Each structure stands twice: as structure tokens, then as C-alpha cells.
VOKETI-699664 format. One record per residue: residue number from 1; residue in one letter; chain; x negated, y, z of N, C-alpha, C in turn. Coordinates in pm, whole numbers, plus 50000, padded with zeros to 5 digits. Each point is the difference from the previous one (the first is absolute). Layout:
% residues N
+-----+--------+--------+-------+-------+-------+-------+-------+-------+-------+-------+-------+
! num ! residu ! chaine !   n_X !   n_Y !   n_Z !  ca_X !  ca_Y !  ca_Z !   c_X !   c_Y !   c_Z !
+-----+--------+--------+-------+-------+-------+-------+-------+-------+-------+-------+-------+
! NUM !      A !      A !     X !     Y !     Z !     X !     Y !     Z !     X !     Y !     Z !
...
+-----+--------+--------+-------+-------+-------+-------+-------+-------+-------+-------+-------+
This chain:
% residues 69
+-----+--------+--------+-------+-------+-------+-------+-------+-------+-------+-------+-------+
! num ! residu ! chaine !   n_X !   n_Y !   n_Z !  ca_X !  ca_Y !  ca_Z !   c_X !   c_Y !   c_Z !
+-----+--------+--------+-------+-------+-------+-------+-------+-------+-------+-------+-------+
!   1 !      M !      A ! 56333 ! 41530 ! 50496 ! 50035 ! 50098 ! 50101 ! 50099 ! 50101 ! 49944 !
!   2 !      N !      A ! 50090 ! 50043 ! 50081 ! 50100 ! 50096 ! 49957 ! 49956 ! 50145 ! 50013 !
!   3 !      C !      A ! 49883 ! 50025 ! 50055 ! 49957 ! 50138 ! 50020 ! 49973 ! 50072 ! 49869 !
!   4 !      C !      A ! 49966 ! 49928 ! 49896 ! 49964 ! 50062 ! 49873 ! 50106 ! 49977 ! 49893 !
!   5 !      K !      A ! 50118 ! 49960 ! 50037 ! 50106 ! 49972 ! 49904 ! 50048 ! 50131 ! 49937 !
!   6 !      R !      A ! 50007 ! 50000 ! 49868 ! 50044 ! 50119 ! 49928 ! 50150 ! 49994 ! 49977 !
!   7 !      T !      A ! 50064 ! 50112 ! 50010 ! 50142 ! 50007 ! 49965 ! 50012 ! 50083 ! 49874 !
!   8 !      H !      A ! 50061 ! 49941 ! 49900 ! 50012 ! 50067 ! 49871 ! 50132 ! 50075 ! 49987 !
!   9 !      G !      A ! 50098 ! 49960 ! 50078 ! 50132 ! 50059 ! 49987 ! 50009 ! 50144 ! 50049 !
!  10 !      I !      A ! 49921 ! 50036 ! 50100 ! 50007 ! 50136 ! 50054 ! 49954 ! 50104 ! 49897 !
!  11 !      P !      A ! 49883 ! 49984 ! 49935 ! 49963 ! 50097 ! 49897 ! 50100 ! 50005 ! 49885 !
!  12 !      A !      A ! 50057 ! 49886 ! 49963 ! 50100 ! 49997 ! 49893 ! 50126 ! 50076 ! 50042 !
!  13 !      L !      A ! 50038 ! 49984 ! 50125 ! 50116 ! 50073 ! 50052 ! 49974 ! 50150 ! 50001 !
!  14 !      F !      A ! 49881 ! 50039 ! 50041 ! 49963 ! 50142 ! 49997 ! 50007 ! 50053 ! 49857 !
!  15 !      S !      A ! 49948 ! 49922 ! 49904 ! 50000 ! 50044 ! 49860 ! 50139 ! 50003 ! 49940 !
!  16 !      F !      A ! 50091 ! 49920 ! 50053 ! 50137 ! 50002 ! 49951 ! 50063 ! 50137 ! 50026 !
!  17 !      F !      A ! 49974 ! 50054 ! 50118 ! 50061 ! 50128 ! 50037 ! 49917 ! 50120 ! 49956 !
!  18 !      I !      A ! 49868 ! 49991 ! 50009 ! 49913 ! 50110 ! 49958 ! 49893 ! 49940 ! 49909 !
!  19 !      P !      A ! 50012 ! 50022 ! 49869 ! 49903 ! 49941 ! 49907 ! 49857 ! 50040 ! 50034 !
!  20 !      G !      A ! 49913 ! 49900 ! 50001 ! 49859 ! 50022 ! 50028 ! 49962 ! 49989 ! 50146 !
!  21 !      L !      A ! 50096 ! 50002 ! 50089 ! 49969 ! 49994 ! 50143 ! 49944 ! 49863 ! 50039 !
!  22 !      G !      A ! 50048 ! 49895 ! 49939 ! 49947 ! 49866 ! 50030 ! 49853 ! 49988 ! 49962 !
!  23 !      Q !      A ! 49963 ! 50057 ! 49886 ! 49860 ! 49999 ! 49959 ! 49916 ! 50084 ! 50095 !
!  24 !      L !      A ! 50055 ! 50110 ! 50045 ! 49930 ! 50087 ! 50094 ! 49978 ! 49929 ! 50133 !
!  25 !      V !      A ! 50101 ! 49928 ! 50047 ! 49989 ! 49925 ! 50125 ! 49893 ! 49891 ! 49988 !
!  26 !      K !      A ! 49990 ! 49940 ! 49883 ! 49900 ! 49894 ! 49978 ! 49861 ! 50057 ! 49977 !
!  27 !      G !      A ! 49986 ! 50132 ! 49991 ! 49870 ! 50063 ! 49984 ! 49960 ! 50027 ! 49857 !
!  28 !      H !      A ! 50095 ! 49991 ! 49907 ! 49972 ! 50025 ! 49858 ! 50042 ! 50142 ! 49964 !
!  29 !      L !      A ! 49919 ! 50096 ! 50041 ! 50032 ! 50141 ! 49981 ! 50013 ! 50038 ! 49854 !
!  30 !      F !      A ! 49904 ! 49959 ! 49918 ! 50003 ! 50040 ! 49859 ! 50115 ! 49935 ! 49924 !
!  31 !      K !      A ! 50038 ! 49880 ! 50039 ! 50114 ! 49935 ! 49937 ! 50129 ! 50074 ! 50037 !
!  32 !      A !      A ! 50011 ! 50044 ! 50126 ! 50117 ! 50076 ! 50042 ! 50006 ! 50134 ! 49927 !
!  33 !      L !      A ! 49887 ! 50066 ! 49986 ! 49998 ! 50127 ! 49925 ! 50039 ! 49978 ! 49854 !
!  34 !      G !      A ! 49953 ! 49891 ! 49941 ! 50036 ! 49968 ! 49862 ! 50149 ! 49976 ! 49985 !
!  35 !      I !      A ! 50060 ! 49934 ! 50097 ! 50145 ! 49976 ! 49996 ! 50075 ! 50132 ! 50009 !
!  36 !      W !      A ! 49957 ! 50086 ! 50091 ! 50068 ! 50130 ! 50014 ! 49987 ! 50084 ! 49874 !
!  37 !      I !      A ! 49882 ! 49999 ! 49939 ! 49980 ! 50075 ! 49875 ! 50086 ! 49941 ! 49889 !
!  38 !      A !      A ! 50005 ! 49867 ! 49990 ! 50081 ! 49935 ! 49896 ! 50148 ! 50032 ! 50019 !
!  39 !      L !      A ! 50047 ! 50003 ! 50123 ! 50141 ! 50034 ! 50024 ! 50029 ! 50147 ! 49969 !
!  40 !      I !      A ! 49905 ! 50086 ! 50025 ! 50017 ! 50142 ! 49964 ! 50008 ! 50014 ! 49849 !
!  41 !      I !      A ! 49913 ! 49929 ! 49929 ! 50001 ! 50005 ! 49854 ! 50130 ! 49943 ! 49946 !
!  42 !      S !      A ! 50048 ! 49889 ! 50058 ! 50126 ! 49942 ! 49951 ! 50116 ! 50094 ! 50030 !
!  43 !      G !      A ! 49992 ! 50076 ! 50108 ! 50102 ! 50100 ! 50027 ! 49995 ! 50113 ! 49898 !
!  44 !      A !      A ! 49879 ! 50034 ! 49956 ! 49985 ! 50107 ! 49900 ! 50055 ! 49958 ! 49864 !
!  45 !      V !      A ! 49986 ! 49872 ! 49966 ! 50052 ! 49954 ! 49871 ! 50144 ! 49951 ! 50011 !
!  46 !      F !      A ! 50061 ! 50024 ! 50114 ! 50141 ! 49965 ! 50020 ! 50088 ! 50068 ! 49895 !
!  47 !      I !      A ! 49959 ! 50117 ! 49957 ! 50077 ! 50077 ! 49901 ! 50013 ! 49923 ! 49869 !
!  48 !      T !      A ! 49897 ! 49922 ! 49963 ! 50005 ! 49927 ! 49874 ! 50082 ! 49872 ! 50009 !
!  49 !      G !      A ! 50035 ! 49959 ! 50121 ! 50079 ! 49880 ! 50016 ! 49918 ! 49877 ! 50033 !
!  50 !      T !      A ! 49868 ! 50009 ! 49988 ! 49915 ! 49886 ! 50031 ! 49955 ! 50002 ! 50145 !
!  51 !      G !      A ! 50027 ! 50105 ! 50070 ! 49957 ! 50013 ! 50139 ! 50068 ! 49902 ! 50094 !
!  52 !      I !      A ! 50127 ! 49972 ! 49976 ! 50073 ! 49908 ! 50090 ! 49944 ! 49859 ! 49990 !
!  53 !      P !      A ! 49989 ! 49939 ! 49880 ! 49943 ! 49865 ! 49995 ! 49855 ! 49997 ! 50048 !
!  54 !      L !      A ! 49923 ! 50100 ! 49965 ! 49860 ! 50004 ! 50041 ! 49989 ! 50011 ! 50152 !
!  55 !      G !      A ! 50079 ! 50086 ! 50060 ! 49999 ! 50014 ! 50146 ! 50045 ! 49873 ! 50069 !
!  56 !      L !      A ! 50099 ! 49932 ! 49945 ! 50048 ! 49875 ! 50057 ! 49894 ! 49890 ! 49992 !
!  57 !      I !      A ! 49930 ! 49992 ! 49888 ! 49893 ! 49902 ! 49985 ! 49888 ! 50027 ! 50100 !
!  58 !      I !      A ! 49961 ! 50125 ! 50014 ! 49895 ! 50036 ! 50095 ! 50044 ! 49966 ! 50142 !
!  59 !      W !      A ! 50124 ! 50031 ! 50034 ! 50051 ! 49976 ! 50135 ! 49999 ! 49850 ! 50033 !
!  60 !      I !      A ! 50049 ! 49917 ! 49907 ! 50003 ! 49856 ! 50022 ! 49859 ! 49944 ! 50009 !
!  61 !      W !      A ! 49911 ! 50044 ! 49911 ! 49863 ! 49950 ! 50001 ! 49930 ! 50034 ! 50130 !
!  62 !      Q !      A ! 50017 ! 50122 ! 50050 ! 49927 ! 50039 ! 50120 ! 50052 ! 49926 ! 50124 !
!  63 !      I !      A ! 50126 ! 49961 ! 50001 ! 50051 ! 49916 ! 50110 ! 49934 ! 49863 ! 49994 !
!  64 !      Y !      A ! 49994 ! 49942 ! 49881 ! 49933 ! 49870 ! 49983 ! 49853 ! 50009 ! 50038 !
!  65 !      D !      A ! 49935 ! 50106 ! 49957 ! 49858 ! 50018 ! 50030 ! 49975 ! 50015 ! 50150 !
!  66 !      A !      A ! 50089 ! 50069 ! 50070 ! 49986 ! 50014 ! 50145 ! 50023 ! 49866 ! 50070 !
!  67 !      Y !      A ! 50082 ! 49914 ! 49941 ! 50029 ! 49869 ! 50061 ! 49884 ! 49903 ! 49986 !
!  68 !      K !      A ! 49940 ! 49998 ! 49881 ! 49893 ! 49902 ! 49978 ! 49873 ! 50045 ! 50072 !
!  69 !      A !      A ! 49909 ! 49907 ! 50018 ! 49878 ! 50027 ! 50079 ! 49906 ! 50094 ! 49937 !
+-----+--------+--------+-------+-------+-------+-------+-------+-------+-------+-------+-------+
């Protein structure tokens, strides 16, 4: 039946534009909060030069995580 078909692309699309939103849409509140905290921390360590790669890794991972079941 198609009534219970899950769409994975919509949460991933949400997370592409707003990190953590895809997890929030899927009902994973604590995971979304963890992503937001991790991005804040990576922004804080931006001064040391490691913030950009760390933020990029977190961003890509959270899109993948929002896509998978």
C-alpha cells in the first residue's frame, strides 16, 4: 500500500538548506539539537582554521542522516 510510503528526500532537502531541520521533521529532536550544538562549536573553532572542515563534515553527514531511514 502506498499510504505508508516514506519519502527520504524531503528531510534531506530540508537539511541541505537548514542543518538539523530534516532530523527535526523526522522526529529526532535530540539529534537535531546535537547537530546545532556541533555547528555552533565548529563556528567557535573557526578561528583556529579547523572550523571550516569540521562544519563541512557535519553538514554533509547530517544531510545523509536525514536521507537514510
